[in-house]
N, C-alpha and C positions, 0 to 999 in steps of 0.2 A: 466560132474557129475563126472565119473569114476575117470577120469585123475586128475581133482582138490583135491579127498581125497587121491589119491594115492601119488600126491605131498605132500599134507598136512601129510599123516603118515610118509613120508621119510624124510620129514623138522622135524618132531616131533622125530624122532628116533636119525635124528644127534644130536638134542638138548640135548636129554638124555645123550648121549654118550659124549657128549663135558661137559656136568654138572659134570656127574660121572668120568671123566679123571681128571679135574680140583679138585674136592673133594678128589680123592685117592693121587694126588701130594700134595695137603695139609698135608696129613698124612704122605707119604711116606718121604717127605723132613723134616718133624720136625719144621712146620713154626710156628712161634709164634701166640698167641691168636691174637694179634692185627693186625698181617699181614692177618692172616686166615678171620678175620671178612673183613678186607681191600677187599681181593681178591674176597669175595663173594658179596660186594656192587658194585664193578667194575664190577663182571659178571654179577651182574642183570640188568645192563644198556643196554646191547646188547642182551641177549635172558633171556627169561620168564622161571620163574621157573617151571620144568617138573614134579615136585614132590609133588605140593602143601599139598596134603592131608599126603601124606608120611613124608614130611617133618616136620608136624608139631607134630606128633607122635615121630618122631626121637630125634627132640630138648628135649622134654619132658623126654624121656629114656635116652639117651646118656648125658644131663646134669645130671639126677640122678645117673646113674654110675659112670661119672666123679668125682662128689663131694664125694661119698660114697667113691672111689678109693682113694682120696686126704687124707681122714681120715685115711687110713693106712700110712701117713708120721708124723702124731701126735702122741703126748702120752697125756695120762689122766692128769697130773699137768699141760701141758701147754695149755690145752683145760679149764680145772677150771680156769684157770688164765685169760686166755684172756674172758671165759667167765661172769667172776665176773668182771673185768674191763669195760667191754662194756654194761652191763645189764643196770645200769641207763642211761648214756650216750645214748643208742639205744630206751629206753622208751621215756625218752625226746624229742628227735628228731622226733620220731612217732607221740606222739602228737601234738606237735609244727606244724608237715608239714603238718598233717590232718587238723587240724585246720584252719591254713592259707590257704590251698587249698579251704576247702570250702567257707570260707569267700570270698578268692578272686573271686571263681567260680562265687558268688551270686554277687558282685559287677561287674562284667563283663559279666553277663547276660548269662553264658553260661548254658546249659542244666544241670539241677540239676546232672542227673544219671552219664552223662559224666564227671563233676568236681568230683564226689563220686569215680569214677572209677580210674581217673588218680592222684589224690589224696591218694588214696589206694595203687595206682601202685608205686608211688613216695616216699611214706613215708615206705613202706613194702619191698616187693622183686618184684616190676615190674609186666611181666606177669602174674606170679602165683598168686599175690595177685588181679589181676584184673579178672582171671578166677576164684578166689572164691567169689570173692565180685559179682559179674554180676549176675548170677542165684538168688541171694538173694535181690539185689534190683530191678530186673526183666528186665534187660536191654537186648535192642535189638541187632542185629548182627552190625548194625552199629554203634553204640554207643561203642560196643565193639571193633571194627573196629579202629576207631578212636581215640580210648583211648591205646590200645596197640600199634599202629603206633607210636605216638608220642614220648611213652615211649621207644620202640625200638629205635628212634632214636636219643635219648638224652644217652641213652645205648651205642651206638658207637660213640658219641662223647665222651663220658666218658672215653671210654678205650683208646682214641689216647692222649686225653689231661690230663688226671690226672697222669701218669708217668712221662712225663717232669716236671710238674708243681711241683710233689714231690721233683726230684732232683734241680730243680731249686730253691725251700725252701730248700734244705736240710734236709730233712725229715728223721728220722730214717725208719729204716724197720718196728720197731713197730707202729710207728705214721703213716706211709703211710698205714699200713693194716688197721688199725682203719677208719681213714679217709675213704677210699674206702668204706668200710663195711657199715658205717653210710650214705655217700653221693651217691653211685650208686646204682641204682633203682635194677637191675635184678641180679640173683645171678651168670649167665654166665659172665657178666662183670665185675663185682666185683674181682670173680676169677682170671680171663684174666688179668686185670690191675695190680692185686698182685702178680701176678706168672711173668709179665713181669719185675717187681721191685724188687723182692727176695723172696727166700723160706720162712725166717722169717714173711715177709711181707704175703704172701700166707696163711701161716698157721693161722696167727691172721686175718686175713680178714675172711677167711672161717669160723673158729667157730663164730667170732660176725655177721656174717651174716646169718648163720641158727639159730642162737640164735634169729634174728632180724625176721626171716621169721615164727618164732612159734608165733609172733604177729598176725599171721592170723587169729587164733581162736577166740581170744578176739575182736579184731575190725571185725570178722565177726557176733560176737554175738552183738555188738552195733549196726550194720546196720541193723542187722533182726529185734532188738527191733525199730529201727528209723524207718524202711520204712514197718514193720509188715510182715515181710519175713519169710520164712519158715528155722527154725534152722537145718532141715532134710538135707538141699543143703549144708551145712558148710562142704568144705572139708579140711581136717587134713595134713599136710605134712609128711605122715608116715616116708616116706625115710631117714628123720632125724634122726630115732632110728637106721638105719641100718649103718649111718656115726658115731655114738656114739660107736657103736658096733665094728666098723673098729678101732676106736681109742682104745677102751679095749683090742681089740686082738692084736694088734701091740704092746701096752705097757705090755701086759703079757703073751704071747704065744711067747715064743721066735722062734718055727719053722715059725711064720708068719712073724715075724720081719724080718727074714733073708730074705725073698721075696719081703719086701715092695718097695724096688727102683725100681723093675720091674713093681708091680701093680700102683705107682704112676706114673713113666714115661707113661704107658697106657693111666692112666688117662689124663694126660695131651694131651697126643695125641686125645682122645675123646672129650678134650674141645676145642682143636681145630676145629675139624671139628663140633662142634656144633655151634661155632662161624662163620665157613663159612655158614654153612645152615643158619643160621640167616639173614646174610649179602646177601646172594643169593635171600631171600623175600624182599629187601629195594631197590626197584626200586623207583624212583623218582616222577613217574607218580601217584604211590598207596600213597604216603606222599602228594601231593598237595592237596589230599581229607580230610585231618587232618582237616583245616582252621586256619584262624589266631589267633583267640581267644584262641581256646582250647592250641594251640602250645603255644602262651603268656601264658598261666595258668602253663603249665607244666615248661617251661624255668625259668618263676619267682619262682615258689617255690622250683627248682632243686636247680638254684643259690644262693636262701637263705640258704639252708640247707647245700649246699657245703661250701659255704664262712663263715657260722656261726660256723659248726663243726670244720673247718680247724683253725680257730680263738680259739677256745675252746682248740682244741689239742694242736697248737703251743704255746697258753698260759700257759697251764695248765703243759706243758713237758709230756704230755702222752704219 
């Protein structure tokens, strides 16, 4: 018994060292966000993530730090311009995605709460929206796990697929930034895809995406009303205020703007680390538990909003 425990502890330590070594390499060699995600996914198929609880917290905090840091690379005028342009587009896409998701979920006979979580995650901001809606609709652990699992899977695909599609269709930086902000669920993947496309796309995508994230509040209120949930459980994304503050400081404080290139570079490293951590949690065995119908629902509404928004952007020349 003692020998077995000793062997297990030794194996666990080796796993931890391997995981930390690969994570350090992703930051030290400045790998791009898509590559970092891919490395994490590959690693997850060979070793079990040794820091499941710590990773969840790291994803939340590192992503917020990265997004706030990226705000130092933007100006007030560009942020206002992007926010104005994306407002009605965002509102329309959220309403359409939620409505389609709830209807399709009912047609497919999917658990009502799972349909609500997947629809919210697809419509607003992936895992963050699911985490915000879950306590309001009284979701259990399994329902949350299934919803987050399928959303993270599609986020991963989007990070790899969107930049090549953008180049194939000769989309401008502006167009791609807007498209990725509307059509990709999670903030980390939106920023990662836009960063791979270019700096202008990154600025556009980040601003519109965070404006989209603010819709967590009104959507949460709607779900609280429909499911008789408590409004006290609604989570407000306060870090968006810090993002706005970073933009203001970069625009109006010369001492800050002189060091912004360093802050932005550090934020991009943090983003790559976040995506590596996310990838290291996506082993295929856990994704099998998602089920075909929830997966079909998530893919269906994601493809719909991706294609529809792409057509609108290319047709209007946005």
